[in-house]
C-alpha positions in Angstrom: 51.8 105.0 175.1 50.1 105.7 178.3 49.2 103.3 181.2 45.5 102.7 181.2 43.4 101.2 184.1 42.9 98.0 182.0 46.6 97.5 181.1 48.2 94.4 182.5 51.2 92.1 182.2 51.7 88.4 183.1 54.3 87.0 185.4 55.2 83.4 184.5 56.6 81.2 187.2 59.9 80.8 185.4 60.6 84.5 185.7 61.0 84.0 189.4 62.2 80.5 189.6 64.6 80.4 186.7 65.5 84.1 186.2 65.3 84.8 190.0 63.6 88.2 189.3 61.5 90.0 191.9 60.0 93.4 192.6 60.3 96.1 190.0 62.9 94.2 188.0 60.4 91.5 187.6 57.7 94.0 186.6 59.9 95.7 184.0 61.0 92.3 182.5 57.4 91.0 182.4 56.2 94.1 180.6 59.0 93.9 178.0 58.4 90.1 177.6 54.7 90.7 177.1 55.4 92.9 174.1 58.2 90.7 172.6 57.3 87.1 173.4 56.4 86.3 169.8 60.1 86.8 168.8 59.2 89.5 166.3 57.8 92.4 168.3 59.5 94.7 170.8 58.6 97.2 173.5 58.8 100.7 172.1 57.1 102.4 175.1 58.6 105.2 177.0 60.6 105.3 180.2 57.6 107.1 181.6 55.3 104.2 180.8 57.6 101.8 182.8 57.9 104.4 185.5 54.2 104.7 185.9 53.6 101.0 185.8 56.3 100.4 188.5 55.6 103.6 190.5 59.3 104.4 190.5 61.5 107.2 189.3 62.9 107.5 185.7 66.4 106.8 187.1 65.2 103.6 188.8 63.7 102.4 185.5 67.0 103.2 183.7 68.9 101.2 186.3 66.5 98.3 186.1 66.8 98.2 182.3 70.6 98.3 182.6 70.6 95.4 185.0 68.3 93.3 182.8 70.6 94.0 179.8 73.7 93.2 181.8 72.2 89.8 182.7 71.3 89.3 179.0 67.6 88.9 179.8 66.7 91.8 177.4 68.2 93.4 174.3 68.1 97.1 173.5 67.9 98.5 169.9 68.5 102.1 169.3 66.7 103.8 166.4 65.6 107.2 165.2 62.1 108.5 165.0 62.8 111.3 162.6 65.7 113.1 164.3 64.7 111.8 167.8 66.8 108.9 169.2 64.6 106.2 170.7 65.2 102.8 172.3 63.3 99.5 171.8 63.6 96.5 174.1 62.8 92.9 173.6 63.2 89.7 175.7 66.4 87.8 174.7 64.5 84.6 173.8 67.7 82.8 172.6 69.4 83.4 176.0 66.2 82.3 177.9 66.1 79.1 176.0 69.6 78.3 177.0 68.7 78.9 180.6 65.7 76.6 180.6 65.3 73.7 178.3 61.6 73.5 179.0 61.1 77.2 178.1 60.4 76.7 174.4 58.0 73.8 175.0 56.1 75.7 177.7 55.7 78.7 175.5 54.6 76.7 172.5 52.0 74.9 174.7 50.7 78.2 175.9 50.5 79.7 172.4 48.8 76.6 171.1 46.3 76.6 173.9 45.4 80.3 173.5 45.2 80.0 169.7 42.8 77.1 169.9 45.2 74.7 168.2 45.9 72.5 171.3 43.2 70.0 172.1 42.5 69.6 175.8 41.3 66.1 176.6 39.6 65.5 179.9 39.4 62.0 181.3 36.6 61.0 183.6 36.6 57.9 185.8 
């Protein structure tokens, strides 16, 4: 996985207001969340991918991942790709729901809006 000029991630307001994230810690969380927000997928990109996206060192990325895990914002899963050990990360959605009761409703509203299932009604005077 390589960072392309058209790659992006989204920062939701709750990431700063509820989780109190900022800077590169916010960027790393938002990237991982963007891959795992469906509750089924996970981020399997490399440390180098996160390093390039945040313009930091490999050690800084490792430190950021450790901090996010320590706060229970993300979960790490170790697996093997052949004989090579790898890590996958996902947002800890269960923990996030406990932090913010509105989180699930906000996410379901967003998903419904983007999937076309939510009807938007505009009222005119």
